VOPAGU-2260 file (C-alpha; in pm, 1 decimal, decimal comma):
REM VOPAGU-2260
SITE   aa  ch    i         X         Y         Z
SITE  MET   A    0     610,4   -2038,7     974,6
SITE  SER   A    1     263,5   -2095,9     898,5
SITE  ARG   A    2     156,1   -2451,3     826,3
SITE  ARG   A    3      96,5   -2601,4     481,3
SITE  LYS   A    4    -257,5   -2667,5     358,7
SITE  LEU   A    5    -356,1   -2988,3     196,4
SITE  ALA   A    6    -698,6   -3038,7      53,1
SITE  MET   A    7    -823,1   -3397,1       3,9
SITE  ILE   A    8   -1094,7   -3369,9    -280,1
SITE  GLY   A    9   -1311,3   -3678,9    -192,1
SITE  ALA   A   10   -1337,8   -3776,6     168,1
SITE  GLY   A   11   -1399,6   -4155,9      95,2
SITE  MET   A   12   -1157,6   -4443,8     206,7
SITE  ILE   A   13    -866,0   -4288,3       7,7
SITE  GLY   A   14    -929,1   -3938,6     113,6
SITE  GLY   A   15    -970,5   -4018,8     476,0
SITE  THR   A   16    -653,6   -4227,8     470,8
SITE  LEU   A   17    -476,5   -3950,2     297,5
SITE  ALA   A   18    -575,6   -3716,6     580,8
SITE  HIS   A   19    -464,8   -3958,8     834,4
SITE  LEU   A   20    -126,4   -4016,2     694,1
SITE  SER   A   21     -72,1   -3640,1     643,8
SITE  LEU   A   22    -138,0   -3563,8    1001,3
SITE  LEU   A   23      90,5   -3851,7    1125,9
SITE  LYS   A   24     350,1   -3706,0     892,6
SITE  ARG   A   25     292,4   -3364,5    1019,5
SITE  LEU   A   26     252,4   -3247,4     667,0
SITE  GLY   A   27       5,7   -2957,2     760,0
SITE  ASP   A   28    -360,5   -2858,1     786,8
SITE  ILE   A   29    -616,5   -3064,7     626,6
SITE  VAL   A   30    -945,2   -2988,2     440,9
SITE  LEU   A   31   -1167,9   -3277,3     365,9
SITE  PHE   A   32   -1417,1   -3206,9      87,3
SITE  ASP   A   33   -1687,9   -3425,7     -29,3
SITE  VAL   A   34   -2059,7   -3388,0    -161,9
SITE  ILE   A   35   -2199,4   -3615,4     103,8
SITE  GLU   A   36   -2321,6   -3384,0     390,1
SITE  GLY   A   37   -2179,0   -3480,6     726,6
SITE  MET   A   38   -1929,0   -3738,3     609,0
SITE  PRO   A   39   -1637,4   -3503,3     573,3
SITE  GLN   A   40   -1725,2   -3327,7     888,6
SITE  GLY   A   41   -1743,8   -3643,0    1083,9
SITE  LYS   A   42   -1407,0   -3789,2     966,2
SITE  ALA   A   43   -1247,6   -3447,3    1040,2
SITE  LEU   A   44   -1396,0   -3441,3    1384,2
SITE  ASP   A   45   -1268,7   -3811,2    1430,0
SITE  LEU   A   46    -920,0   -3701,1    1318,4
SITE  LEU   A   47    -908,0   -3414,1    1537,3
SITE  GLU   A   48    -980,5   -3616,1    1843,9
SITE  SER   A   49    -686,2   -3842,1    1750,9
SITE  GLY   A   50    -461,8   -3540,8    1768,2
SITE  PRO   A   51    -389,9   -3577,4    2158,0
SITE  ILE   A   52    -324,3   -3947,2    2130,5
SITE  GLU   A   53     -79,5   -3902,7    1821,7
SITE  GLY   A   54      70,5   -3587,3    1941,6
SITE  PHE   A   55       6,0   -3354,0    1639,7
SITE  ASP   A   56    -154,4   -3012,4    1640,0
SITE  ALA   A   57    -331,6   -2924,7    1296,4
SITE  GLN   A   58    -649,2   -2783,0    1181,2
SITE  VAL   A   59    -882,5   -3041,6    1015,6
SITE  VAL   A   60   -1184,7   -2905,1     839,6
SITE  GLY   A   61   -1457,5   -3101,2     683,4
SITE  THR   A   62   -1668,8   -2946,4     434,8
SITE  ASN   A   63   -1926,3   -2954,9     139,3
SITE  SER   A   64   -1770,3   -2638,6     -21,4
SITE  LEU   A   65   -1499,8   -2615,0    -252,8
SITE  ALA   A   66   -1446,5   -2271,6    -126,7
SITE  ASP   A   67   -1293,6   -2396,3     174,9
SITE  ILE   A   68   -1007,3   -2538,9      -4,6
SITE  ALA   A   69    -880,5   -2172,4     -67,9
SITE  GLY   A   70    -494,9   -2138,5     -54,6
SITE  ALA   A   71    -423,3   -2507,7     -48,0
SITE  ASP   A   72     -72,2   -2586,7    -138,9
SITE  VAL   A   73    -155,2   -2949,2    -239,3
SITE  CYS   A   74    -479,6   -3092,1    -363,5
SITE  ILE   A   75    -519,3   -3453,7    -410,6
SITE  VAL   A   76    -813,6   -3565,8    -600,8
SITE  THR   A   77    -998,1   -3894,3    -528,1
SITE  ALA   A   78   -1345,6   -3784,5    -601,1
SITE  GLY   A   79   -1538,8   -3984,5    -826,7
SITE  LEU   A   80   -1718,7   -4343,2    -867,4
SITE  PRO   A   81   -1494,4   -4616,1    -739,1
SITE  ARG   A   82   -1430,3   -4944,4    -918,6
SITE  ARG   A   83   -1667,2   -5227,4    -827,9
SITE  PRO   A   84   -1646,7   -5600,2    -922,8
SITE  GLY   A   85   -1658,7   -5647,1   -1293,2
SITE  MET   A   86   -1590,3   -5290,0   -1367,5
SITE  SER   A   87   -1279,6   -5169,9   -1573,6
SITE  ARG   A   88   -1135,0   -4844,6   -1523,0
SITE  ASP   A   89   -1286,1   -4732,7   -1865,9
SITE  ASP   A   90   -1627,3   -4810,0   -1736,8
SITE  LEU   A   91   -1590,4   -4515,6   -1501,9
SITE  LEU   A   92   -1520,1   -4269,9   -1774,2
SITE  GLU   A   93   -1825,0   -4064,2   -1822,5
SITE  THR   A   94   -1920,8   -4015,6   -1466,6
SITE  ASN   A   95   -1561,5   -3923,9   -1344,8
SITE  VAL   A   96   -1512,5   -3676,9   -1626,2
SITE  LYS   A   97   -1816,4   -3498,4   -1503,8
SITE  VAL   A   98   -1670,6   -3498,9   -1153,9
SITE  MET   A   99   -1325,8   -3364,4   -1274,0
SITE  LYS   A  100   -1519,9   -3081,2   -1444,8
SITE  SER   A  101   -1672,9   -2961,7   -1122,0
SITE  VAL   A  102   -1370,5   -3043,3    -905,7
SITE  GLY   A  103   -1117,9   -2888,0   -1158,4
SITE  ALA   A  104   -1315,6   -2568,9   -1175,8
SITE  GLY   A  105   -1314,1   -2536,3    -802,2
SITE  ILE   A  106    -924,2   -2595,0    -785,6
SITE  LYS   A  107    -863,7   -2342,8   -1051,6
SITE  GLN   A  108   -1087,3   -2079,5    -870,7
SITE  TYR   A  109    -990,7   -2150,6    -510,0
SITE  ALA   A  110    -643,9   -2299,3    -520,8
SITE  PRO   A  111    -477,4   -2160,4    -830,6
SITE  LYS   A  112    -123,4   -2215,8    -712,3
SITE  SER   A  113    -161,8   -2569,7    -566,7
SITE  PHE   A  114      25,8   -2884,7    -682,1
SITE  VAL   A  115    -250,8   -3120,0    -793,8
SITE  ILE   A  116    -217,2   -3494,7    -764,7
SITE  VAL   A  117    -506,3   -3691,5    -936,0
SITE  ILE   A  118    -589,4   -4048,2    -819,2
SITE  THR   A  119    -935,3   -4085,8    -969,8
SITE  ASN   A  120    -980,3   -4362,5   -1233,8
SITE  PRO   A  121    -943,1   -4403,2   -1519,9
SITE  LEU   A  122    -631,9   -4230,6   -1412,3
SITE  ASP   A  123    -476,0   -4140,8   -1765,1
SITE  ALA   A  124    -799,6   -3982,5   -1877,6
SITE  MET   A  125    -872,7   -3812,0   -1549,7
SITE  VAL   A  126    -531,6   -3642,3   -1499,4
SITE  THR   A  127    -559,4   -3510,5   -1863,5
SITE  ALA   A  128    -889,7   -3374,0   -1801,1
SITE  MET   A  129    -774,1   -3197,2   -1480,5
SITE  LYS   A  130    -484,2   -3036,1   -1681,7
SITE  ARG   A  131    -722,8   -2910,9   -1932,0
SITE  ILE   A  132    -984,9   -2785,0   -1699,9
SITE  THR   A  133    -755,0   -2605,2   -1459,2
SITE  GLY   A  134    -524,7   -2475,0   -1740,4
SITE  PHE   A  135    -231,0   -2511,9   -1486,2
SITE  PRO   A  136     131,1   -2560,9   -1611,6
SITE  LYS   A  137     219,7   -2936,4   -1672,7
SITE  GLN   A  138     456,5   -2923,1   -1382,2
SITE  ARG   A  139     167,7   -2863,9   -1122,8
SITE  VAL   A  140     -67,0   -3139,7   -1245,8
SITE  VAL   A  141      33,4   -3509,7   -1209,4
SITE  GLY   A  142    -133,2   -3851,2   -1171,3
SITE  GLN   A  143     -52,0   -4102,0    -902,9
SITE  ALA   A  144     -17,6   -4446,1   -1050,3
SITE  GLY   A  145     340,0   -4554,1   -1113,3
SITE  VAL   A  146     439,1   -4525,7    -738,1
SITE  LEU   A  147     154,4   -4769,2    -634,3
SITE  ASP   A  148     213,2   -5006,6    -947,7
SITE  SER   A  149     576,7   -5012,8    -873,0
SITE  ALA   A  150     518,6   -5091,8    -500,0
SITE  ARG   A  151     299,1   -5379,2    -620,5
SITE  TYR   A  152     565,3   -5502,9    -820,2
SITE  ARG   A  153     824,8   -5501,6    -552,2
SITE  THR   A  154     569,4   -5663,9    -303,6
SITE  PHE   A  155     520,4   -5957,6    -535,6
SITE  VAL   A  156     892,3   -6008,6    -600,9
SITE  ALA   A  157     977,1   -5981,3    -232,3
SITE  MET   A  158     702,8   -6244,3    -153,7
SITE  GLU   A  159     830,6   -6467,2    -413,8
SITE  LEU   A  160    1199,1   -6441,6    -285,0
SITE  ASN   A  161    1111,3   -6407,5      84,6
SITE  VAL   A  162    1308,8   -6103,9     105,0
SITE  SER   A  163    1246,0   -5754,7     255,6
SITE  VAL   A  164    1083,1   -5530,6      11,5
SITE  GLU   A  165    1340,0   -5271,0      85,0
SITE  SER   A  166    1593,2   -5493,5     -96,8
SITE  VAL   A  167    1395,6   -5481,3    -410,1
SITE  SER   A  168    1385,1   -5205,0    -676,3
SITE  ALA   A  169    1154,2   -5194,7    -959,2
SITE  ILE   A  170     948,7   -4955,4   -1185,1
SITE  VAL   A  171     626,6   -4980,9   -1366,2
SITE  LEU   A  172     559,4   -4749,3   -1676,8
SITE  GLY   A  173     296,4   -4673,0   -1914,3
SITE  GLY   A  174    -101,0   -4635,2   -1864,7
SITE  HIS   A  175    -254,5   -4721,9   -1542,9
SITE  GLY   A  176    -437,4   -5028,0   -1658,6
SITE  ASP   A  177    -425,0   -5388,8   -1768,6
SITE  ASP   A  178    -153,5   -5287,2   -2018,0
SITE  MET   A  179      92,7   -5123,1   -1788,6
SITE  VAL   A  180     465,2   -5209,1   -1820,2
SITE  PRO   A  181     657,0   -5383,1   -1531,5
SITE  VAL   A  182    1010,6   -5308,9   -1660,4
SITE  ARG   A  183    1176,7   -5638,4   -1591,3
SITE  SER   A  184    1528,6   -5510,6   -1709,0
SITE  LEU   A  185    1510,7   -5239,0   -1435,7
SITE  CYS   A  186    1389,6   -5477,0   -1153,9
SITE  HIS   A  187    1678,0   -5561,7    -904,2
SITE  VAL   A  188    1696,1   -5736,8    -571,5
SITE  GLY   A  189    1994,5   -5618,8    -371,2
SITE  GLY   A  190    2158,0   -5494,2    -686,3
SITE  VAL   A  191    2099,7   -5839,1    -874,1
SITE  PRO   A  192    1888,0   -5836,0   -1194,2
SITE  VAL   A  193    1564,8   -6020,8   -1096,0
SITE  GLU   A  194    1595,5   -6240,7   -1395,8
SITE  LYS   A  195    1891,2   -6413,5   -1239,6
SITE  LEU   A  196    1679,1   -6491,3    -938,5
SITE  ILE   A  197    1338,0   -6581,8   -1069,3
SITE  LYS   A  198    1266,9   -6813,0   -1363,6
SITE  PRO   A  199    1095,1   -6647,1   -1668,9
SITE  GLU   A  200     775,0   -6820,2   -1615,5
SITE  ARG   A  201     711,4   -6707,7   -1268,3
SITE  LEU   A  202     821,4   -6354,7   -1352,4
SITE  GLU   A  203     544,0   -6351,1   -1620,8
SITE  ALA   A  204     300,6   -6469,5   -1358,4
SITE  ILE   A  205     411,3   -6187,0   -1113,0
SITE  GLU   A  206     400,2   -5920,4   -1378,2
SITE  LYS   A  207      48,6   -6037,0   -1486,5
SITE  ARG   A  208     -54,4   -5999,8   -1124,7
SITE  VAL   A  209      92,1   -5651,4   -1115,5
SITE  ARG   A  210    -119,0   -5544,4   -1409,5
SITE  GLY   A  211    -444,6   -5688,0   -1239,2
SITE  ALA   A  212    -351,7   -5602,6    -883,7
SITE  GLY   A  213    -606,9   -5328,4    -846,3
SITE  GLY   A  214    -875,1   -5567,5    -978,0
SITE  GLU   A  215    -767,1   -5832,9    -734,2
SITE  ILE   A  216    -846,8   -5630,6    -463,3
SITE  VAL   A  217   -1165,4   -5518,8    -598,3
SITE  ASN   A  218   -1271,5   -5869,3    -627,7
SITE  LEU   A  219   -1181,6   -5960,0    -292,0
SITE  MET   A  220   -1342,2   -5673,3    -118,3
SITE  LYS   A  221   -1650,0   -5672,5    -337,6
SITE  THR   A  222   -1777,9   -5335,5    -210,9
SITE  GLY   A  223   -1470,0   -5112,3    -261,0
SITE  SER   A  224   -1116,1   -5084,2    -390,4
SITE  ALA   A  225    -762,5   -5023,8    -265,1
SITE  PHE   A  226    -713,7   -4740,4     -44,0
SITE  TYR   A  227    -425,2   -4771,9     189,6
SITE  SER   A  228    -166,1   -4825,4     -86,0
SITE  PRO   A  229    -299,8   -4551,1    -335,9
SITE  ALA   A  230    -319,3   -4295,9     -31,0
SITE  ALA   A  231      52,3   -4393,1      75,1
SITE  ALA   A  232     168,0   -4336,2    -278,7
SITE  ALA   A  233       6,1   -4002,0    -324,7
SITE  ILE   A  234     146,4   -3876,8       5,6
SITE  ARG   A  235     504,5   -4000,0    -106,4
SITE  MET   A  236     442,9   -3755,8    -397,8
SITE  ALA   A  237     314,6   -3485,9    -190,8
SITE  GLU   A  238     613,7   -3501,6      48,5
SITE  ALA   A  239     847,6   -3477,0    -256,7
SITE  TYR   A  240     691,1   -3164,3    -344,1
SITE  LEU   A  241     643,0   -3014,3      -9,8
SITE  PHE   A  242     988,3   -3072,0      98,1
SITE  ASP   A  243    1159,2   -3014,9    -223,4
SITE  LYS   A  244    1311,6   -3375,4    -220,9
SITE  GLN   A  245    1402,5   -3381,4    -565,5
SITE  GLU   A  246    1295,2   -3744,1    -558,1
SITE  ILE   A  247    1258,8   -3951,2    -868,8
SITE  LEU   A  248     916,8   -4118,2    -868,4
SITE  PRO   A  249     723,5   -4293,9   -1137,6
SITE  CYS   A  250     415,2   -4078,3   -1211,6
SITE  ALA   A  251     171,6   -3994,4   -1486,3
SITE  ALA   A  252     310,5   -3675,3   -1645,4
SITE  LEU   A  253     256,2   -3486,6   -1973,2
SITE  LEU   A  254     507,3   -3589,0   -2217,4
SITE  GLU   A  255     624,3   -3347,0   -2482,2
SITE  GLY   A  256     849,0   -3560,6   -2693,6
SITE  GLU   A  257    1002,6   -3777,9   -2416,3
SITE  TYR   A  258     988,9   -4158,1   -2499,1
SITE  GLY   A  259     862,1   -4058,4   -2841,1
SITE  VAL   A  260     521,0   -3946,2   -2693,7
SITE  ASN   A  261     377,5   -3583,8   -2743,4
SITE  GLY   A  262      66,8   -3461,0   -2571,5
SITE  PHE   A  263     -29,0   -3735,0   -2343,8
SITE  TYR   A  264      -7,0   -3802,7   -1988,5
SITE  VAL   A  265     200,2   -4139,1   -1940,5
SITE  GLY   A  266     340,7   -4317,9   -1639,1
SITE  VAL   A  267     725,4   -4232,6   -1660,2
SITE  PRO   A  268     985,5   -4158,3   -1394,4
SITE  VAL   A  269    1011,4   -3792,2   -1293,3
SITE  ARG   A  270    1188,6   -3585,6   -1065,4
SITE  ILE   A  271     956,5   -3399,5    -811,9
SITE  GLY   A  272    1084,5   -3099,2    -614,7
SITE  ALA   A  273     935,9   -2751,0    -515,4
SITE  GLY   A  274     862,5   -2667,3    -866,1
SITE  GLY   A  275     636,9   -2968,2    -912,4
SITE  VAL   A  276     745,0   -3213,3   -1190,2
SITE  GLU   A  277    1070,5   -3078,4   -1265,8
SITE  GLN   A  278    1211,7   -3335,0   -1505,3
SITE  VAL   A  279    1101,7   -3627,5   -1688,0
SITE  VAL   A  280    1363,6   -3903,5   -1679,6
SITE  GLU   A  281    1420,1   -4107,3   -1978,4
SITE  VAL   A  282    1545,8   -4472,0   -1909,8
SITE  ALA   A  283    1668,6   -4721,8   -2136,2
SITE  LEU   A  284    1414,6   -5010,9   -2226,9
SITE  THR   A  285    1461,4   -5323,5   -2420,7
SITE  ALA   A  286    1301,3   -5362,0   -2773,2
SITE  ALA   A  287    1027,7   -5575,0   -2618,0
SITE  GLU   A  288     969,7   -5332,9   -2318,2
SITE  ARG   A  289     955,7   -5031,7   -2572,4
SITE  LYS   A  290     709,1   -5231,8   -2763,5
SITE  LEU   A  291     477,6   -5278,0   -2471,1
SITE  LEU   A  292     509,0   -4909,5   -2370,1
SITE  ASP   A  293     403,0   -4802,8   -2717,7
SITE  GLU   A  294      95,6   -5033,8   -2697,8
SITE  SER   A  295      17,5   -4898,2   -2343,0
SITE  VAL   A  296      36,2   -4536,3   -2491,1
SITE  SER   A  297    -180,5   -4649,9   -2767,8
SITE  HIS   A  298    -457,2   -4737,9   -2512,1
SITE  VAL   A  299    -412,7   -4418,7   -2337,4
SITE  ARG   A  300    -470,0   -4221,2   -2658,2
SITE  ASP   A  301    -783,6   -4407,0   -2719,2
SITE  LEU   A  302    -904,5   -4350,9   -2372,2
SITE  VAL   A  303    -826,5   -3976,7   -2382,8
SITE  ALA   A  304   -1021,8   -3961,0   -2714,5
SITE  ALA   A  305   -1308,7   -4133,7   -2570,1
SITE  SER   A  306   -1327,3   -3881,5   -2300,9
SITE  GLU   A  307   -1323,4   -3593,4   -2530,0
SITE  LYS   A  308   -1701,7   -3600,9   -2583,8
SITE  TYR   A  309   -1770,1   -3577,6   -2200,5
SITE  LEU   A  310   -1522,9   -3309,5   -2164,4
SITE  ALA   A  311   -1704,6   -3101,6   -2423,2
SITE  ALA   A  312   -2049,8   -3155,8   -2286,1
């Protein structure tokens, strides 16, 4: 059986980490694309040279030509301007829409059957742009956000209680921004509702930290943004697709009536298998959580509307 092919569109810190994780997990051959000459080629060679040590056999190609992604089974898009201190995800809108137009056209031409995972911020607008540019079915264009945001929620709850992160289940819905919705009613620790274990004021502080977690890392690093955890989250999604795992993961998916939303990408639980996003899973929310989700969707709507002029340009 021939190996699968994964294309990392953007060979920066996230792209390089995506490639490394893919190789360690034996997911397939790798193409690293970037517009910076020499950088993807150098990273590809470095990764290849780790093969004899880690025990993987795969092709790793670094390139400045999107033609080299031809036939990719999965395309993970990280290309674009990263966040810097003081920048919101919205600040990135104009530049990164232009990047999506170029990258999306390349994916449509060279990898027309691929499953596309978008990481580039502002996520909700970028995955919407990718869907429109490629014209792919909604099942094959998805945004990585909820897996990461939910992992952050689990991390902070585990830290608070000094328990294993594996004992914590949690989910974050809505747009990938400062108004994302950590769903307190669905957060459990060893099966126990988190509200029975952590006082309300501490939970509020934890949930506030979840909403600002990306910015917290940006402010600490000063010259970059998170890359280990976003890459791990996207690889989790790619595995669900490549191995037909039928795994339920929170992702930015195109809604057509679910949760009362029509025509927008919003972070919700979805079932991912060989058909891509095979189902949007609707969960029960409290009235307060539903109000917060509606507010988050409203911001997504505004963000997508603001991106329209750049898409049309």
